[in-house]
N, C-alpha and C positions, 0 to 999 in steps of 0.2 A: 395968868393969861393962858388961854386955852389954845392949843395948836391944832389946827385942822389939817387933815391930810388931804392933799389935792390928788384926785385921780384923773389921770389923763386917759381919755378914751382913745383907744387906737382906731384909726380909721379902717373901715372895711376894705379888704384887698381888692385891687381893681381887676377887671377881667384878665388883663394882660399878665398880671402877677399869678392869677390862677392857672393860666395856660403855659406859664414859663416851665421849661425843661428842668426837672429836679432829679431825675432817675439816673440809672446807670445803663449797664448793658441790657438789663431786662426791658427797660422802657423802649430802647431802640429795637430789640427783637419783636416786641409787641406791636409798635408802630409799623415796622416793615411787614410783619405777618399780615396785619389788617390791610394795609395799602396794597399788597400783592394779591390778597384775596379779592379786594374790590376790583382791581385791575383784571383779573381773571374773569370775574363776574361781567364786567363791562365788555370784555372780548367775547364771552359767550352769548350775550345779548346781541352784540354786532354780528356774530356768526349765525345766529338764528334769523336775523333780518336779511343777511346775505343769502341764506338757503331759501327763505321765503321769495326773494326776488328772482331766483332761478325759475320760478313757476311762471313768470312773465316773459320768459323767452331768453335766448342766449345773448341778445344785444344788451339787455339791462344787466344781465349777470356779468358779462365781459367788461362793461363799464366800471362795475365796481371792483373787479379784479384788477383793472389798470390802476385803480387807486391804491390797492394793496401793494403794488409793485413799484409805486412812485417813491422818490427820495424823501418826500414829505413824510410818508407813513412808516418808512423803515426804522426811525428811532422808537416808534411805538412797538414794532415788532421785536426789537432788541429788548425793550422794557418788558415786554410779555415773556420773553425767554427767561430773563432774570427772575420775573415774578413767579413763573411756574416752578423753576428749579428751586428758588429760595423758599417758596411756600411748601413745596414737598419735603425738602430737607429739614426745615425748621419744624414742620408738623411731625416729622419722624423723631426729631429731637425731643419734642414735647411728649410724644408717646412713650419714648424711652424713659424719660425723667418720671412720668406718671406711673409706669408699671415697675420701675426699679428704682426705689428711693435712694439706693446708695450712688446712683448716677448723678444725683443732685450736685454733688461736689464737683462734677465735671461739666456743669452747664455752660460755663464761659468758654472753655476750649471747644466744646461741641458747637456752640454758636458761632464762634470764630471760624471753625472748620466748615460749617454749613454756608456761612456768608462768603467765605474764600472760595469755596467750590462752585458756588452760584456765580460769582464774579469771573471765574475761570471759564465756566461753560458759556457765559455771556460774551466774554472776550473772543472765544473761538467762533461764536455765532456772528460777531462783527466782522471778523476776518472772513468768514464764509460769504457774508453779504458783499464785502468789497471784492472778494475774488470772483463772485458771480457777475459783477460789473454792473 
């Protein structure tokens, strides 16, 4: 009697399985670096539009400035502060690791330090916003 082996085909992974988080600290550093870069880019585009509107007179420009100082917009300014500081410090960490291979052993502490310092500066900016009133 001949025995046939039955091969079970594994189903292709779903889209959600492909997007599932599988990394460690490096993946979080990568995601935060990309998101902070996109946030900075979005702010720069908004800033260019803002300066462009200044050409239409002070009334139009002042209406947009009112938006920047509203409570609705302040969380975005806080996120911008975090994004700029984090992007700069994480970029510096990447430069250090690229130019000094021995620093590769210290990537995790450097990333934790960059993130903690970014959160600290962001906390100070939040206090400044509340102090301003």
